[in-house]
C-alpha positions in Angstrom: 17.4 33.5 3.9 15.6 31.8 1.1 15.9 33.2 -2.2 12.4 32.8 -3.2 13.3 33.9 -6.9 15.7 31.1 -7.5 12.5 29.0 -5.2 9.9 29.5 -7.7 12.3 29.7 -10.9 11.5 26.5 -12.5 7.7 26.7 -12.0 5.0 26.8 -14.5 2.6 29.9 -13.9 0.1 27.7 -12.3 2.8 25.6 -10.1 3.6 29.1 -9.0 0.5 30.3 -8.4 -0.3 27.6 -6.1 2.9 27.6 -4.4 3.1 31.4 -3.5 -0.6 31.4 -2.1 -0.3 31.8 1.3 -3.6 33.1 3.1 -6.9 31.2 3.0 -8.3 27.6 1.1 -6.6 26.6 -2.0 -7.3 23.7 -4.2 -5.2 22.2 -6.5 -6.3 20.2 -8.9 -3.0 18.3 -10.1 -3.4 16.1 -13.0 -1.4 12.8 -13.2 2.2 13.5 -13.3 1.9 17.5 -12.9 4.5 17.9 -10.6 2.4 18.1 -7.4 5.3 17.0 -4.7 7.7 19.9 -6.0 4.3 22.4 -5.8 3.6 21.2 -2.3 7.7 21.0 -1.4 8.1 24.7 -2.9 5.1 26.2 -1.2 6.7 24.8 2.4 9.3 26.8 1.7 7.8 30.1 0.2 5.6 30.0 3.3 9.1 29.6 5.8 10.0 32.4 3.1 7.7 34.8 4.0 8.6 34.6 8.0 5.7 32.1 8.8 7.2 30.2 11.2 8.1 26.5 10.4 6.9 24.6 13.4 3.2 26.0 12.5 3.1 24.3 8.9 1.6 21.0 8.7 2.0 18.7 5.7 0.1 15.3 5.5 0.5 12.1 3.1 -0.9 9.2 2.9 2.1 7.0 3.3 5.5 6.6 5.2 7.4 6.5 1.8 6.0 9.9 0.9 6.4 11.1 3.8 9.8 10.6 3.5 10.4 12.2 0.2 8.9 15.1 1.1 10.5 15.8 4.3 14.1 15.2 1.9 13.0 17.7 -0.5 12.2 20.0 2.0 15.1 19.8 3.6 16.9 20.0 0.3 14.8 23.7 -0.3 15.5 24.7 3.3 18.9 24.1 3.3 18.5 22.5 6.5 17.6 18.9 8.1 13.7 18.4 9.1 14.4 16.2 12.2 11.1 14.6 13.1 11.3 12.7 16.9 7.6 11.6 16.4 6.7 14.4 18.9 4.2 17.8 18.8 7.1 19.9 20.3 9.9 20.4 17.6 10.8 23.7 15.7 11.0 21.9 12.1 7.6 21.5 9.6 5.4 18.2 10.7 5.4 16.1 7.9 4.4 13.2 8.7 1.2 11.0 7.4 -2.6 11.2 9.1 -2.3 8.4 11.5 1.2 9.1 12.5 -0.4 12.7 13.3 -2.9 11.2 15.5 -0.3 9.2 17.7 1.9 11.9 18.4 -1.4 13.5 19.3 -2.6 10.8 21.3 0.7 10.2 23.1 0.8 14.3 24.1 -2.3 14.9 25.2 -3.2 10.9 26.8 -3.6 12.2 30.4 -6.0 14.9 29.5 -7.8 12.5 27.8 -8.3 9.5 30.3 -5.7 7.5 27.6 -3.1 5.3 29.1 0.2 7.0 27.6 1.5 3.6 27.0 -1.0 2.0 25.2 0.2 -0.2 22.0 -0.9 -0.5 19.0 -2.3 -3.5 17.4 -1.3 -4.4 13.3 -3.5 -6.1 11.1 -2.9 -9.5 12.5 -3.5 -8.6 16.3 -6.8 -7.4 15.3 -8.0 -10.5 13.8 -6.9 -12.5 16.3 -9.0 -10.3 18.9 -11.9 -10.2 16.3 -12.0 -14.1 16.6 -11.5 -14.1 20.2 -14.7 -11.6 20.4 -16.5 -14.2 18.1 -15.1 -17.4 20.4 -16.5 -15.6 23.7 -20.2 -14.6 22.3 -20.5 -18.1 20.8 -21.0 -16.9 17.4 -20.2 -18.9 14.1 -16.8 -17.8 12.4 -18.3 -19.4 9.3 -21.2 -17.0 9.2 -19.7 -14.3 10.5 -15.9 -14.0 8.8 -13.3 -12.3 11.0 -12.2 -10.4 8.2 -15.8 -9.3 7.5 -16.7 -8.6 10.9 -13.4 -6.3 11.3 -13.8 -4.7 7.8 -17.4 -3.7 9.0 -16.0 -2.4 12.6 -13.2 -0.4 10.5 -16.1 1.1 8.4 -17.8 2.5 11.7 -14.8 3.7 13.1 -14.1 5.6 10.2 -17.4 7.2 10.2 -16.4 8.2 14.0 -19.4 5.4 15.4 -18.3 4.5 18.5 -19.4 0.9 19.7 -22.5 2.0 21.5 -23.4 4.8 18.4 -23.3 1.5 16.0 -25.3 -0.6 18.0 -27.7 2.1 18.1 -27.6 2.5 14.3 -27.2 -1.1 13.2 -30.3 -1.9 11.2 -30.8 -5.6 10.0 -29.7 -8.6 11.5 -25.9 -8.4 10.1 -25.3 -5.3 11.7 -26.7 -5.9 14.9 -25.0 -9.5 15.4 -21.6 -7.2 14.3 -22.4 -4.7 16.5 -21.9 -7.0 19.6 -18.9 -7.9 18.3 -18.0 -4.3 17.9 -18.6 -3.8 21.7 -16.9 -7.2 22.7 -13.8 -6.1 20.6 -13.5 -2.8 22.1 -13.6 -4.2 25.6 -11.2 -6.2 24.7 -8.7 -3.8 23.2 -9.2 -1.6 26.2 -8.4 -4.8 28.4 -5.3 -5.5 26.8 -4.6 -1.2 26.6 -4.3 -1.3 22.8 -5.6 0.7 20.2 -6.1 -0.6 16.7 -5.5 1.9 14.0 -8.9 3.5 13.3 -8.6 4.1 16.9 -5.8 6.9 16.1 -8.5 8.3 13.9 -11.4 7.7 15.9 -9.7 9.0 19.3 -8.2 11.9 18.0 -11.5 13.5 16.4 -13.2 12.8 19.3 -10.8 14.2 21.6 -11.4 17.5 19.5 -15.3 17.1 20.0 -14.6 16.5 23.9 -11.7 18.7 24.6 -12.0 21.9 22.9 -9.3 23.2 24.9 -7.0 20.3 23.3 -8.2 21.5 19.8 -7.7 25.4 20.6 -3.9 24.8 21.3 -3.7 22.6 18.1 -5.3 25.2 16.0 -2.6 27.9 17.3 0.4 25.1 16.5 -0.9 24.2 13.1 -2.0 27.7 11.2 -0.9 26.5 7.6 -2.2 22.9 6.8 -1.7 20.8 3.6 -3.3 17.9 2.9 -1.7 15.5 -0.3 -3.6 12.3 -2.1 -6.7 14.5 -0.5 -9.3 12.4 -2.8 -8.2 9.6 -0.8 -9.4 11.0 2.5 -12.3 8.7 4.5 -14.7 10.9 6.9 -12.5 10.7 9.8 -9.7 12.1 8.0 -11.9 15.0 6.5 -13.2 15.7 10.1 -9.8 15.7 11.8 -7.9 18.0 9.0 -11.1 20.5 8.7 -11.2 20.6 12.6 -7.3 21.4 12.8 -8.1 24.2 9.8 -11.4 25.9 11.4 -9.7 28.7 13.1 -7.1 30.2 10.3 -8.9 28.6 7.5 -5.1 28.1 5.9 -6.1 24.7 4.5 -4.4 23.8 1.1 -5.6 20.6 -0.2 -4.3 18.6 -3.2 -5.4 15.9 -5.5 -7.2 14.3 -8.0 -10.6 12.8 -8.5 -9.5 10.7 -11.3 -7.1 8.8 -8.8 -9.4 8.3 -6.3 -9.2 4.3 -5.9 -9.9 3.5 -2.3 -13.3 3.3 -2.2 -12.8 -0.2 -0.5 -11.0 0.8 2.6 -13.4 4.4 3.0 -11.9 7.0 0.8 -14.7 9.3 -0.3 -14.6 11.0 -3.2 -16.5 13.5 -2.5 -14.4 15.2 0.0 -12.6 16.3 -2.8 -15.7 17.5 -5.1 -17.1 19.0 -2.5 -14.2 21.4 -1.3 -15.9 24.3 -3.2 -19.1 23.9 -1.0 -16.9 23.6 2.1 -14.8 26.8 1.5 -17.0 28.8 -1.1 -13.7 31.3 -1.1 -11.4 28.9 -2.0 -8.6 29.2 -4.4 -8.7 26.8 -7.1 -5.2 26.1 -9.1 -5.7 22.8 -12.0 -2.2 21.3 -12.8 -2.6 20.1 -16.8 1.0 20.3 -17.5 2.0 16.3 -17.8 6.0 15.9 -17.5 5.6 11.8 -17.5 3.7 10.8 -20.5 3.9 10.9 -24.4 0.9 12.4 -26.3 -0.4 9.7 -27.2 -0.2 7.5 -23.5 -1.9 11.0 -22.5 -5.0 10.8 -24.9 -5.7 7.6 -24.3 -5.8 8.0 -20.8 -8.0 11.3 -20.8 -10.6 9.9 -23.5 -11.2 6.9 -21.1 -11.6 9.1 -17.8 -13.4 11.6 -20.0 -16.3 8.4 -19.5 -16.5 9.3 -15.8 -19.2 11.5 -14.3 -18.0 11.8 -10.9 -14.6 14.4 -11.7 -13.6 18.0 -11.8 -13.0 18.5 -15.7 -9.3 19.4 -16.5 -7.1 18.7 -19.8 -4.2 17.5 -19.3 -1.4 18.1 -21.7 2.2 17.9 -22.5 4.8 19.3 -24.2 6.5 15.7 -24.6 6.8 13.8 -27.8 3.9 12.4 -29.8 5.5 9.1 -29.2 4.4 5.7 -30.6 0.9 4.1 -31.1 -0.1 2.2 -27.6 0.1 -1.8 -28.4 -3.1 -3.9 -28.0 -2.6 -7.7 -28.1 -5.9 -10.1 -27.9 -4.4 -13.0 -26.8 -5.0 -16.7 -27.0 -5.1 -17.2 -23.7 -3.1 -15.9 -20.9 -0.1 -18.1 -21.8 -0.2 -16.3 -25.0 -0.8 -13.2 -23.0 2.0 -13.8 -21.0 5.3 -14.4 -23.8 3.5 -11.8 -26.1 4.5 -9.6 -22.7 7.5 -11.5 -21.6 8.5 -10.8 -26.1 8.1 -7.2 -26.2 9.9 -6.8 -22.8 12.7 -8.7 -24.4 12.5 -7.1 -27.2 12.8 -3.0 -25.7 15.9 -4.6 -23.8 17.4 -5.8 -26.7 16.9 -3.2 -29.6 16.1 0.3 -27.3 18.5 -0.5 -24.7 15.7 -0.4 -21.9 16.9 -2.1 -18.1 14.6 -4.3 -17.0 14.1 -2.0 -13.7 12.5 0.0 -15.9 9.7 -2.0 -16.7 6.7 -3.1 -14.8 3.8 -5.5 -15.1 0.5 -4.1 -13.8 -2.4 -6.7 -12.9 -5.8 -5.9 -11.2 -5.5 -9.4 -9.1 -2.8 -10.9 -7.8 -3.5 -14.3 -8.9 -2.6 -13.3 -12.5 0.8 -12.8 -11.8 1.1 -16.8 -11.8 1.5 -17.5 -15.5 3.6 -13.6 -15.9 6.1 -14.9 -13.9 6.9 -18.3 -15.4 7.4 -17.1 -18.7 9.6 -14.2 -17.3 11.4 -16.7 -15.5 12.1 -19.2 -18.6 13.3 -16.7 -20.4 15.8 -15.5 -18.0 13.8 -12.3 -17.1 14.8 -10.8 -13.7 11.7 -9.5 -12.0 10.3 -8.8 -7.9 7.0 -8.8 -6.8 6.1 -5.1 -5.8 4.5 -4.9 -2.2 4.3 -8.5 -1.7 6.2 -12.0 -2.3 6.3 -13.6 -5.5 4.1 -16.4 -6.3 5.4 -19.7 -4.8 6.8 -18.1 -2.0 3.1 -17.4 -0.6 1.9 -18.9 2.6 -0.8 -20.5 1.4 1.0 -21.9 -1.7 3.8 -22.8 0.1 1.3 -24.8 2.6 -0.1 -26.7 -0.2 3.1 -28.0 -1.5 4.5 -29.0 2.0 1.2 -31.3 1.8 2.6 -32.3 -1.6 6.0 -33.4 -0.9 4.8 -34.9 2.4 2.6 -36.7 0.3 5.6 -37.7 -2.2 8.0 -38.5 0.9 6.7 -38.9 4.2 9.9 -38.8 5.4 10.1 -35.0 4.7 9.8 -33.4 8.4 10.2 -30.0 7.4 7.5 -30.1 5.5 5.7 -32.3 7.9 5.9 -30.0 10.6 4.7 -27.6 8.3 1.4 -28.8 7.6 0.6 -31.2 10.2 -1.5 -28.7 12.2 -2.5 -26.8 9.2 -5.8 -26.3 9.7 -5.7 -27.2 13.1 -6.7 -30.9 13.9 -5.6 -31.2 17.2 -2.0 -31.8 16.6 -0.1 -28.7 18.4 2.8 -28.3 19.0 3.4 -29.6 22.0 2.0 -33.2 21.0 4.5 -32.7 17.9 7.3 -32.4 20.4 6.4 -35.4 22.3 6.0 -37.4 19.0 9.3 -35.7 18.2 11.1 -37.0 21.5 9.7 -40.7 21.2 11.3 -40.9 17.4 14.5 -39.6 18.4 14.1 -42.3 21.1 13.5 -45.1 19.5 15.4 -44.4 16.0 13.4 -43.4 13.8 11.2 -41.0 11.9 8.5 -38.5 13.0 6.1 -39.8 10.3 7.0 -43.1 11.7 6.0 -41.5 15.0 3.0 -40.4 13.9 1.6 -43.5 12.7 2.5 -45.4 16.2 1.2 -42.1 18.1 -1.2 -45.1 19.8 2.2 -46.1 21.9 3.5 -42.7 23.0 2.7 -42.3 26.8 1.3 -38.7 27.6 -0.4 -38.0 24.0 -4.4 -37.8 24.4 -6.6 -39.3 23.0 -7.9 -36.5 20.7 -4.0 -36.6 19.4 -3.5 -39.9 19.1 -7.2 -39.7 17.1 -6.0 -36.8 14.9 -2.6 -38.3 14.5 -4.2 -41.6 13.0 -6.7 -39.7 10.4 -4.1 -37.5 9.1 -1.6 -40.1 8.3 -4.6 -42.3 6.6 -5.3 -38.8 4.7 -1.5 -38.8 3.6 -1.9 -42.8 2.7 -5.2 -42.1 0.3 -3.4 -39.1 -1.4 0.1 -41.3 -1.6 -2.5 -44.1 -3.4 -4.0 -41.5 -5.4 -0.8 -39.8 -6.7 0.3 -43.6 -7.5 -2.4 -43.9 -10.1 -5.7 -44.2 -7.8 -8.6 -42.1 -8.8 -9.8 -41.3 -5.1 -13.7 -40.0 -4.7 -13.7 -37.8 -7.6 -16.5 -38.8 -10.2 -14.5 -36.6 -12.7 -11.1 -37.7 -12.1 -10.9 -39.8 -15.3 -10.8 -36.2 -17.1 -7.8 -34.9 -14.9 -4.5 -35.6 -14.7 -2.5 -37.4 -11.7 -1.0 -33.9 -10.2 -4.4 -32.1 -10.4 -6.2 -34.8 -8.8 -3.9 -34.9 -6.2 -4.1 -31.4 -5.2 -7.6 -31.0 -5.5 -8.2 -33.6 -3.0 -5.5 -31.8 -0.9 -7.1 -28.9 -1.2 -10.6 -29.9 -0.6 -10.1 -33.2 2.4 -7.2 -31.4 3.6 -9.3 -28.5 4.9 -7.4 -25.5 3.3 -10.5 -24.7 0.9 -12.8 -24.2 4.0 -9.9 -23.1 6.5 -9.3 -20.0 3.7 -12.7 -18.9 2.4 -13.5 -18.7 6.4 -10.6 -16.6 6.8 -10.6 -14.6 3.2 -13.9 -13.0 2.5 -11.6 -11.4 -0.5 -11.8 -14.7 -2.2 -15.2 -14.2 -2.8 -14.5 -11.7 -5.1 -11.8 -13.4 -6.7 -8.5 -12.0 -4.7 -6.5 -13.4 -1.5 -5.3 -16.6 -0.9 -8.0 -19.3 -2.1 -7.5 -17.2 -5.2 -4.2 -17.9 -5.3 -4.4 -21.9 -4.4 -7.3 -22.5 -7.2 -4.5 -20.4 -9.4 -1.9 -23.0 -8.4 -4.6 -25.9 -9.2 -4.8 -24.3 -12.9 -1.0 -24.6 -13.0 -1.2 -28.5 -11.6 -3.6 -29.1 -14.6 -1.1 -27.4 -17.2 1.4 -29.4 -15.9 -0.2 -32.1 -16.8 -1.6 -31.7 -20.0 2.2 -31.0 -20.9 3.2 -34.2 -19.2 1.0 -36.9 -19.6 3.4 -39.4 -18.7 4.7 -36.8 -15.5 4.6 -38.0 -11.8 4.0 -35.6 -8.6 7.3 -36.0 -7.7 8.3 -34.8 -11.2 5.8 -31.6 -10.6 7.7 -30.9 -7.3 11.2 -30.6 -9.0 10.0 -28.1 -10.8 8.5 -26.2 -8.5 11.2 -26.4 -6.0 13.2 -24.6 -8.6 11.1 -22.0 -8.7 10.9 -21.6 -5.0 14.7 -20.8 -4.8 15.1 -17.3 -4.1 17.9 -16.7 -6.2 16.5 -14.7 -9.0 18.8 -12.9 -11.3 20.0 -9.4 -10.4 22.0 -7.9 -13.1 23.4 -4.6 -13.6 20.0 -3.9 -15.1 17.8 -4.6 -12.2 14.6 -6.0 -12.5 11.4 -5.9 -13.6 8.6 -5.0 -11.6 4.9 -6.7 -11.3 2.9 -5.3 -9.2 -1.1 -4.8 -8.7 -3.2 -1.7 -10.3 -3.2 -0.4 -6.7 -0.1 -1.0 -5.6 1.6 1.3 -8.9 -0.3 4.7 -7.7 2.3 7.4 -7.5 5.3 5.3 -9.7 6.1 5.5 -12.6 8.0 3.4 -15.3 9.1 4.2 -18.6 7.4 0.9 -20.4 4.1 -0.4 -18.3 2.4 -3.5 -19.6 -1.2 -4.1 -18.5 -2.5 -7.5 -18.7 -6.1 -9.4 -18.3 -8.2 -6.3 -19.5 -11.4 -8.7 -19.3 -14.9 -8.2 -18.0 -15.0 -9.6 -14.5 -10.9 -8.6 -13.8 -11.0 -5.4 -14.9 -13.3 -4.1 -14.5 -13.6 -6.2 -11.4 -16.6 -8.6 -11.1 -18.1 -6.2 -8.0 -18.3 -3.4 -10.2 -21.0 -5.3 -12.3 -24.2 -3.0 -12.2 -22.8 -0.5 -9.7 -22.3 2.9 -11.5 -19.8 3.8 -8.9 -17.9 1.4 -8.7 -17.7 0.8 -12.6 -16.1 4.5 -12.4 -13.7 3.6 -9.7 -12.6 0.9 -12.1 -11.9 2.8 -14.8 -10.3 5.4 -12.4 -8.1 2.2 -11.6 -7.3 1.8 -15.1 -6.3 5.2 -16.1 -3.9 5.3 -12.8 -2.3 2.6 -14.6 -2.0 4.0 -18.0 -0.8 7.5 -16.8 2.3 5.5 -14.6 3.5 4.8 -18.4 6.0 7.1 -19.6 7.4 6.1 -23.5 5.8 2.6 -23.9 2.2 1.3 -23.3 1.4 -2.3 -24.0 -2.2 -3.7 -23.3 -3.5 -7.5 -23.7 -6.2 -9.8 -23.2 -7.0 -13.2 -23.3 -9.7 -14.9 -25.3 -9.7 -17.9 -22.6 -8.6 -17.4 -19.4 -8.3 -20.4 -16.7 -9.5 -20.7 -13.2 -9.6 -23.1 -11.2 -8.2 -25.5 -14.0 -10.9 -24.7 -16.0 -10.8 -22.6 -19.4 -13.1 -20.2 -20.3 -14.0 -17.6 -22.4 -13.8 -13.9 -21.7 -15.7 -10.8 -22.4 -13.5 -7.9 -23.5 -13.0 -5.2 -20.8 -15.7 -2.2 -21.6 -12.8 0.0 -21.4 -10.9 -1.1 -24.6 -13.6 0.6 -26.5 -13.4 4.0 -24.4 -9.7 4.2 -25.4 -9.2 5.7 -29.4 -8.7 3.1 -31.7 -6.7 5.5 -34.0 -3.9 5.8 -31.1 -4.2 1.9 -30.5 -1.6 -0.6 -32.5 -4.4 -3.8 -32.3 -2.6 -7.4 -33.4 -5.3 -10.3 -33.0 -4.0 -13.5 -32.1 -7.0 -14.9 -31.5 -8.4 -16.6 -34.6 -4.7 -18.1 -35.9 -3.6 -21.7 -36.6 -0.2 -20.5 -35.2 0.8 -18.4 -32.3 3.7 -16.8 -34.1 1.3 -15.2 -36.8 -0.5 -11.9 -36.3 -2.7 -9.6 -37.9 -3.9 -5.9 -37.5 -7.4 -5.9 -36.1 -8.9 -2.6 -37.5 -12.7 -2.8 -36.9 -12.5 -5.2 -33.2 -14.7 -2.7 -31.1 -17.7 -1.4 -31.2 -20.2 -1.2 -34.1 -21.4 2.0 -35.1 -24.7 1.9 -33.3 -22.7 0.8 -30.0 -20.6 3.3 -30.1 -23.3 5.7 -29.2 -23.4 4.7 -25.8 -21.7 4.4 -22.7 -22.1 3.3 -19.1 -24.7 5.3 -17.2 -25.6 6.9 -20.4 -29.7 7.4 -19.6 -31.5 6.1 -22.9 -34.7 5.2 -24.1 -37.0 2.1 -25.5 -40.2 1.9 -27.0 -42.1 -0.5 -24.3 -39.9 -0.4 -21.2 -39.1 3.3 -21.4 -36.6 5.4 -19.9 -33.7 3.5 -18.2 -29.7 3.9 -17.6 -27.1 1.8 -18.9 -25.4 -0.3 -15.9 -22.9 -2.4 -18.4 -21.4 -3.3 -21.8 -20.0 -5.9 -22.7 -18.1 -5.0 -25.9 -18.7 -7.8 -28.6 -18.0 -5.8 -31.7 -21.8 -6.2 -33.4 -22.4 -8.3 -30.7 -22.4 -5.5 -27.9 -24.7 -6.0 -24.7 -25.9 -3.8 -22.3 -27.4 -4.3 -19.5 -30.4 -1.5 -18.8 -31.9 -0.9 -15.2 -35.6 0.9 -16.8 -37.0 2.7 -14.6 -40.1 1.3 -14.6 -39.7 -2.4 -14.9 -36.0 -2.7 -14.0 -33.2 -4.7 -15.3 -33.4 -5.9 -18.6 -30.3 -6.9 -21.1 -30.0 -6.1 -25.3 -27.6 -6.5 -27.9 -27.1 -3.1 -29.3 -26.8 -3.7 -32.6 -30.6 -5.7 -32.9 -32.1 -3.2 -30.2 -34.5 -0.4 -30.3 -32.6 1.6 -27.4 -31.8 5.1 -28.4 -29.4 7.7 -26.2 -32.6 9.7 -24.3 -31.4 13.1 -24.6 -30.9 12.7 -28.4 -34.4 10.9 -29.2 -37.6 12.2 -29.9 -40.6 11.0 -28.0 -42.1 7.4 -28.5 
C-alpha cells in the first residue's frame, strides 16, 4: 500500500497539483531545474495508489539513460522493481523511448501488418551505406547528392510520415525529385535486406495505427494513462503516435519547456507543445516555475535572455537559492587567451573553493572549438574528458591525417601506412595490401619497400600497381616539402613547414574532398572537415612558436597528446561537451566559450528568425546548467584553418543584464596578465532599444523587421528585411530607424 501523504510530502503546491491530476489532458510547463522528473515519477506512483493498473501506464522519454533513471525512481517510490523485458505483455508501467515503444509494437504485431518478425534495425552507418549503394545503382553523383544530405531529406520525409510514393508525388524542385528516386531505391534495398531504419520504427507504427484500427484499439485499451517527457522535442511522427494512443481515453500528460526546444535540426516541432491547448481545449495547465538548481543571478541572466524570444509560453522562473556571485564575462584576445582564462578560473575554483574537477564543465557550440581548450587543460595538468564523443586527437579524421604525416616522416611505420594506404580509396584494397605484405616478408623488406617495387609483385593488377606507384610518389613529394621544399603552394613562403605539409596532404591526398563529399555538416562549420581545419590551425601555431621546428618534433608533441592516459584523480575530470549534449545535465561550474556571431548564434541562423530563436534557446540551456558559477567568454580574434580573423560579439551577450555581469576586457592590453573592467561595452543607448525580430520603421523604406544584429557598441549593425524593398543594413546609431510600435507616422 502506497502512503500518498508521504509520497507528496516534499512537493510544492504546483508539483503536487501536477502529480495528483488523474483524468483528462494535462500540460506541465516545466522550467529549467524545476524538478520535473520528480513530478513525473510521483505521478506514476500516485496513479497506482488510486487503484489504476500499473500496466496501463505508459511513460515515454527521449533517451535510454533518461528511461533508466525514471525506472529506478519509480521502482524506489513504488518499493518494487520494474522489470522490463522489452515486450508489451508485462505487469509493470512501460517506461521507454519512442523508438523502443515502436519496436515493441512492431515486433508484437509483425504478422498482422505483414512485417517479418525477425527484421533487422540498421544503425546510422548502415543507413549511409545503403544510401551510397542506392546512389551508385541509380548512377547518381555522390558529389552533387551527398549521402548525408540525401539521407537527411529521406529521414525528414519519414518523420512527416511520407512513404516513397507519397514523397515522389509531393516532390517539387529538381533536387527533391532526384532524392525521391533515391528514396524509392533505398527503401527497396531495406526491404530486400529485411531491415528497418530508425525512422521506419515511427513511420511503420503510425501507418499500422492508420491501416489496422484493431491494433490501435488494443493499445488504447492497454495504455490508458500516457506521460510524455521533453514534449517540446517531439517530431510529427511522434506527435501522431502519441495522440492516436491517447485518443480514446484522453488521459495524456505532456511535460516540457518551449524554452528548451533545441532539436529542430532533427525534426522536433516546437508547435507541438505550443499548440497542446488547441489540441485539448479542456487541458489542465500547471507551470513549474521554481528553480532548484541555479543562483538568483544565473537565473536572472537566463530569464532576461530568453525573454527576447517570441515562440514560447510566458513563465516566471524564480528560486529560493542564494543570490550568488555575478557571472564572469571575459572578452579575450583570441582562442588561446580564452582557453587560458577558462583554465585559470577553473584552477582557482578548485584551489580556493575546493570544487572538484568533475563538478566543472566547458560548453561550446561546435566540436572544433574543443581542441585549444584541451591543449590548455592538458598543459596545466587538469584532467578532462569529452562527453559523448572522443578527444580531439582521437577522432578518426584527425588520426588519419596524423598517420599520413607519420608515414611522411617515417615510411617504415607500417601501422600508420596500413591505416592510410587506401584512405581515401585509391585501388590499394585489403587484398592488395596482403599480397604486398607477403612479398615483403618473403624478400626480407618492409611494406614500404614492397610498395616501391609493386611492379615486381606477381598477381597484382595493373590498377593496383599504378595506384601504389602514385601513392609512393606523393609520399616522396611530401617528404621533400618536409625537408624544406615549397611544393606547389603559391603562398608557401608565408607558412611554416608543418602547415605546408599538412595542407598539401589534406588537399592532394584526397582527405578534404572525401570529407567534404561525405559530411554536409562541414558546410556550416561542423563535422570531421572542420576538425581537420582545426588541426591545420594547430600546425600553424606550432610553426609560429617553433621557427626552427620540424615535422618529427611536431609529431612527437602530438603523440603525447594522443596517449589515452589522462589523469583521473579523486576529483574526477572536467567535462567538455557541446551545448546540445549538455541538455538535462547540471554542474556547479559552467564555462561557455565562443560567444561570437557565427558560432553562437550559428552562421546558419543569419537572417532566419526561427533559427535565431533556437540558437537563443541553446544559449539559455547552457546558462541554466550552471548551479553556482558561470563563466562566459568570447575572442576578439579566432583562427580558422590557419587564418586569423576578427570576430563579432554574439548579440546574445547584449541581451543579458549587464548589471549581473562582471565584465573584463583583455583585448586592448599590452600584456595578457592585466585586465580592466568594461562598464560600457554593450549597445549604445539607441541600439539598446532594438532586438532581433522587432518591427521597425524607416522614413524612406517604410516598415521592416530586424533579422540580425551584430553588437559593436556605438557601431551596432542591424540587417532589416523591409516589406517593400527587401534587405538593407544599417549602423543603428547613425540611422533614422525607429521602433514601429512607438514611432509616429512619417
